[in-house]
FITOR-609581 format. One line per field, with one value per atom (N, C-alpha, C): residue in one letter; atom name; x, y negated, z. Coordinates in nm, 2 decimals. Each point is the difference from the previous one (the first is absolute). Layout:
% FITOR-609581
code = c(a,...)
site = c(CA,...)
X = c(X,...)
Y = c(Y,...)
Z = c(Z,...)
This chain:
% FITOR-609581
code = c(x,x,x,x,x,x,x,x,x,x,x,x,x,x,x,x,x,x,x,x,x,x,x,x,x,x,x,x,x,x,x,x,x,x,x,x,x,x,x,x,x,x,x,x,x,x,x,x,x,x,x,x,x,x,x,x,x,x,x,x,x,x,x,x,x,x,x,x,x,x,x,x,x,x,x,x,x,x,x,x,x,x,x,x,x,x,x,x,x,x,x,x,x,x,x,x,x,x,x,x,x,x,x,x,x,x,x,x,x,x,x,x,x,x,x,x,x,x,x,x,x,x,x,x,x,x,x,x,x,x,x,x,x,x,x,x,x,x,x,x,x,x,x,x,x,x,x,x,x,x,x,x,x,x,x,x,x,x,x,x,x,x,x,x,x,x,x,x,x,x,x,x,x,x,x,x,x,x,x,x,x,x,x,x,x,x,x,x,x,x,x,x,x,x,x,x,x,x,x,x,x,x,x,x,x,x,x,x,x,x,x,x,x,x,x,x,x,x,x,x,x,x,x,x,x,x,x,x,x,x,x,x,x,x,x,x,x,x,x,x,x,x,x,x,x,x,x,x,x,x,x,x,x,x,x,x,x,x,x,x,x,x,x,x,x,x,x,x,x,x,x,x,x,x,x,x,x,x,x,x,x,x,x,x,x,x,x,x,x,x,x,x,x,x,x,x,x,x,x,x,x,x,x,x,x,x,x,x,x,x,x,x,x,x,x)
site = c(N,CA,C,N,CA,C,N,CA,C,N,CA,C,N,CA,C,N,CA,C,N,CA,C,N,CA,C,N,CA,C,N,CA,C,N,CA,C,N,CA,C,N,CA,C,N,CA,C,N,CA,C,N,CA,C,N,CA,C,N,CA,C,N,CA,C,N,CA,C,N,CA,C,N,CA,C,N,CA,C,N,CA,C,N,CA,C,N,CA,C,N,CA,C,N,CA,C,N,CA,C,N,CA,C,N,CA,C,N,CA,C,N,CA,C,N,CA,C,N,CA,C,N,CA,C,N,CA,C,N,CA,C,N,CA,C,N,CA,C,N,CA,C,N,CA,C,N,CA,C,N,CA,C,N,CA,C,N,CA,C,N,CA,C,N,CA,C,N,CA,C,N,CA,C,N,CA,C,N,CA,C,N,CA,C,N,CA,C,N,CA,C,N,CA,C,N,CA,C,N,CA,C,N,CA,C,N,CA,C,N,CA,C,N,CA,C,N,CA,C,N,CA,C,N,CA,C,N,CA,C,N,CA,C,N,CA,C,N,CA,C,N,CA,C,N,CA,C,N,CA,C,N,CA,C,N,CA,C,N,CA,C,N,CA,C,N,CA,C,N,CA,C,N,CA,C,N,CA,C,N,CA,C,N,CA,C,N,CA,C,N,CA,C,N,CA,C,N,CA,C,N,CA,C,N,CA,C,N,CA,C,N,CA,C,N,CA,C,N,CA,C,N,CA,C,N,CA,C,N,CA,C,N,CA,C,N,CA,C,N,CA,C,N,CA,C,N,CA,C,N,CA,C,N,CA,C,N,CA,C,N,CA,C,N,CA,C)
X = c(-6.40,-0.09,0.04,0.04,0.05,-0.12,0.03,-0.10,-0.09,0.06,-0.08,-0.11,0.05,-0.10,-0.11,0.04,-0.10,-0.10,0.04,-0.09,-0.09,0.05,-0.08,-0.10,0.04,-0.10,-0.11,0.03,-0.10,-0.09,0.05,-0.08,-0.10,0.05,-0.08,-0.11,0.03,-0.10,-0.11,0.04,-0.10,-0.08,0.06,-0.07,-0.09,0.04,-0.07,-0.07,0.04,-0.05,0.08,0.00,0.09,-0.04,-0.13,-0.05,0.03,0.03,0.03,0.15,0.08,0.15,0.06,0.09,0.09,0.14,0.09,0.14,0.08,0.08,0.08,0.15,0.05,0.13,0.11,0.12,0.11,0.12,-0.01,0.12,0.08,0.14,0.09,0.03,-0.05,0.03,-0.12,0.01,-0.11,-0.02,0.10,-0.01,-0.06,0.05,-0.06,-0.14,-0.03,-0.14,-0.09,0.03,-0.08,-0.02,0.10,-0.01,-0.09,0.02,-0.09,-0.15,-0.02,-0.13,-0.06,0.07,-0.04,-0.03,0.08,-0.02,-0.14,-0.04,-0.12,-0.12,0.02,-0.12,-0.02,0.11,-0.01,0.06,0.07,0.07,0.15,0.08,0.14,0.06,0.06,0.05,0.12,0.06,0.12,-0.05,-0.13,-0.05,0.07,0.05,0.08,-0.08,-0.09,-0.06,-0.15,-0.06,-0.13,-0.11,0.04,-0.09,0.03,0.08,0.03,-0.13,-0.04,-0.12,-0.13,0.01,-0.12,-0.01,-0.09,-0.02,-0.10,0.04,-0.09,-0.07,0.05,-0.06,-0.01,0.09,0.00,0.03,-0.05,0.04,0.14,0.08,0.14,0.05,0.06,0.06,0.14,0.08,0.13,-0.01,0.08,-0.01,0.04,0.06,0.04,-0.12,-0.11,-0.10,-0.09,-0.04,-0.08,-0.12,-0.07,-0.12,0.04,0.12,0.04,0.06,0.07,0.06,-0.10,-0.12,-0.10,-0.06,0.01,-0.06,0.10,0.12,0.11,0.02,0.01,0.03,0.13,-0.01,0.12,0.13,-0.01,0.12,0.06,-0.08,0.05,0.06,-0.07,0.05,0.14,0.01,0.13,0.11,-0.04,0.10,0.04,-0.09,0.03,0.02,-0.06,-0.01,0.06,-0.01,0.03,0.15,0.09,0.14,0.02,-0.07,0.01,-0.05,-0.11,-0.06,0.09,0.08,0.09,0.12,0.04,0.12,-0.02,-0.13,-0.03,-0.07,-0.02,-0.06,-0.16,-0.04,-0.14,-0.10,0.04,-0.09,-0.01,0.11,-0.01,-0.07,0.01,-0.08,-0.15,-0.04,-0.14,-0.05,0.07,-0.05,-0.01,0.10,0.00,-0.12,-0.03,-0.11,-0.13,-0.01,-0.13,-0.02,0.11,-0.01,-0.04,0.06,-0.04,-0.14,-0.05,-0.13,-0.10,0.03,-0.09,-0.01,0.11,0.00,-0.09,-0.02,-0.08,-0.15,-0.03,-0.14,-0.05)
Y = c(-18.88,0.07,0.15,0.06,0.14,0.09,0.13,0.10,0.02,0.00,0.02,-0.11,-0.12,-0.11,0.00,0.04,0.02,0.10,0.11,0.11,-0.05,-0.08,-0.05,-0.10,-0.09,-0.09,0.07,0.11,0.08,0.06,0.06,0.06,-0.10,-0.12,-0.10,-0.05,-0.01,-0.04,0.10,0.13,0.11,0.00,-0.03,0.01,-0.12,-0.12,-0.12,-0.07,0.05,-0.07,-0.11,-0.02,-0.11,-0.14,-0.02,-0.13,-0.05,0.09,-0.03,-0.01,0.00,0.00,-0.13,-0.05,-0.11,0.04,-0.01,0.04,-0.13,-0.01,-0.11,0.05,-0.07,0.04,-0.09,0.05,-0.07,0.01,0.03,0.01,-0.12,0.02,-0.12,-0.07,0.05,-0.07,0.01,-0.07,0.00,0.13,0.06,0.13,0.11,0.02,0.10,-0.03,-0.13,-0.03,0.03,-0.03,0.03,0.15,0.08,0.14,0.06,-0.05,0.04,-0.04,-0.12,-0.04,0.09,0.03,0.09,0.14,0.04,0.14,0.01,-0.10,0.01,-0.05,-0.06,-0.04,0.09,0.02,0.07,0.14,0.03,0.13,-0.02,0.10,-0.01,-0.01,-0.12,-0.02,0.09,0.06,0.09,0.14,0.03,0.13,0.10,-0.04,0.09,0.04,-0.07,0.02,0.05,0.01,0.05,-0.09,-0.13,-0.09,-0.01,0.09,0.00,0.02,-0.09,0.01,-0.02,-0.04,-0.01,-0.15,-0.07,-0.14,-0.02,-0.04,-0.01,-0.14,-0.09,-0.13,-0.08,0.03,-0.06,-0.15,-0.08,-0.14,0.00,-0.08,-0.01,-0.14,-0.03,-0.13,0.01,-0.10,0.00,-0.07,0.04,-0.06,-0.15,-0.05,-0.14,-0.08,0.06,-0.08,-0.07,-0.12,-0.08,0.07,0.08,0.08,0.10,0.05,0.09,-0.08,-0.10,-0.08,-0.05,-0.04,-0.06,0.10,0.13,0.09,0.06,-0.04,0.05,-0.10,0.04,-0.09,-0.08,-0.14,-0.08,0.03,0.03,0.03,0.14,0.09,0.13,-0.01,-0.08,-0.03,-0.06,-0.10,-0.08,0.10,0.08,0.09,0.12,0.05,0.12,-0.02,-0.10,-0.01,-0.13,-0.11,-0.13,-0.01,0.06,0.00,0.07,0.11,0.07,-0.08,-0.07,-0.08,-0.11,-0.06,-0.10,0.05,0.13,0.05,0.08,0.03,0.07,-0.09,0.05,-0.08,0.00,-0.05,0.01,-0.07,-0.12,-0.06,0.08,0.05,0.08,0.13,0.06,0.12,-0.03,-0.10,-0.04,-0.03,-0.08,-0.03,0.13,0.09,0.12,0.09,0.00,0.09,-0.07,-0.13,-0.06,0.02,-0.01,0.03,0.14,0.10,0.14,0.02,-0.06,0.02,-0.06,-0.11,-0.07,0.09,0.07,0.09,0.12,0.04,0.12,-0.04,-0.13,-0.04,-0.04)
Z = c(-2.68,0.09,-0.01,0.11,0.00,-0.01,-0.03,-0.03,0.12,0.12,0.13,0.01,-0.02,0.01,-0.10,-0.12,-0.11,0.04,0.06,0.04,0.11,0.09,0.11,-0.05,-0.09,-0.06,-0.07,-0.07,-0.07,0.10,0.10,0.11,0.06,0.03,0.06,-0.09,-0.13,-0.10,-0.01,0.01,-0.01,0.13,0.11,0.13,0.02,-0.03,0.03,-0.12,-0.12,-0.12,-0.04,-0.13,-0.06,0.04,0.02,0.03,0.14,0.09,0.14,0.04,-0.10,0.02,-0.06,0.06,-0.05,0.03,-0.10,0.01,0.02,0.11,0.02,-0.03,-0.11,-0.05,0.08,0.00,0.07,-0.08,-0.13,-0.09,0.00,0.00,0.02,-0.13,-0.11,-0.13,-0.10,-0.10,-0.10,-0.06,-0.05,-0.08,0.09,0.12,0.09,0.04,0.02,0.03,-0.11,-0.12,-0.12,-0.01,0.02,-0.02,0.11,0.13,0.10,-0.03,-0.05,-0.03,-0.11,-0.10,-0.11,0.06,0.09,0.06,0.07,0.07,0.08,-0.08,-0.12,-0.08,-0.12,-0.08,-0.12,0.00,0.10,0.01,-0.01,0.05,0.01,-0.15,-0.03,-0.13,-0.04,0.10,-0.02,-0.02,0.02,-0.01,0.08,0.12,0.08,0.13,0.04,0.13,0.00,0.12,0.01,-0.07,-0.03,-0.07,-0.15,-0.05,-0.14,-0.08,-0.08,-0.08,0.07,0.13,0.08,0.04,-0.07,0.03,0.11,0.11,0.12,0.00,-0.07,-0.01,0.13,0.09,0.13,0.00,0.09,0.01,0.07,-0.05,0.05,0.01,0.11,0.03,0.06,-0.02,0.06,0.14,0.09,0.14,-0.01,-0.10,-0.02,-0.05,-0.05,-0.06,0.11,-0.04,0.10,0.06,-0.09,0.05,0.11,0.00,0.10,0.12,-0.02,0.10,0.10,-0.05,0.08,0.10,-0.03,0.09,0.10,-0.01,0.09,0.11,0.12,0.11,-0.03,0.00,-0.05,0.08,0.13,0.08,-0.05,-0.03,-0.05,-0.14,-0.08,-0.14,0.01,0.09,0.01,0.06,0.09,0.06,-0.10,-0.07,-0.08,-0.15,-0.06,-0.14,-0.06,0.07,-0.05,-0.05,0.08,-0.04,-0.14,-0.01,-0.13,-0.11,0.02,-0.10,-0.05,0.10,-0.04,-0.07,0.02,-0.06,-0.13,-0.03,-0.12,-0.10,-0.12,-0.11,0.02,0.12,0.03,-0.10,-0.05,-0.09,-0.13,-0.05,-0.12,0.02,0.11,0.03,0.00,0.07,0.01,-0.14,-0.08,-0.14,-0.09,0.01,-0.08,0.04,0.13,0.04,-0.04,0.01,-0.04,-0.15,-0.08,-0.14,-0.03,0.07,-0.02,0.04,0.11,0.04,-0.10,-0.06,-0.10,-0.13,-0.03,-0.11,0.02,0.12,0.03,0.00,0.04,0.01,-0.13)
C-alpha cells in the first residue's frame, strides 16, 4: 500500500470514523495482502508511511473472499476479477487474511 493510499485511508477514517469503513484489498499475493491488512488494522509495519504506528483497526477483506463476492454484481465480478482469481493464489490469500483477522480479534 503506497504512501498516498495510506494517507487517504487515514483521512477517510478521520472523516467517517473507523466503524463506518471497510477496506477491500486486492493484493495479488499472500505477503502483500498480509502487509496491507496489517497497515489498515495495526499500522504500517514498515514504519514508512502515514499509518506508521497508527492502528486504525479497520475491517478489511480481500476481493476474493466470499463475503465480498456476494455483494458484487456477478457479471462485473466475472468480467473484472474472476480471471485474476483463477490466475493468482486466491485460496492461499483468503486463508492468510482469515488467519490474520482472527489474530486481531
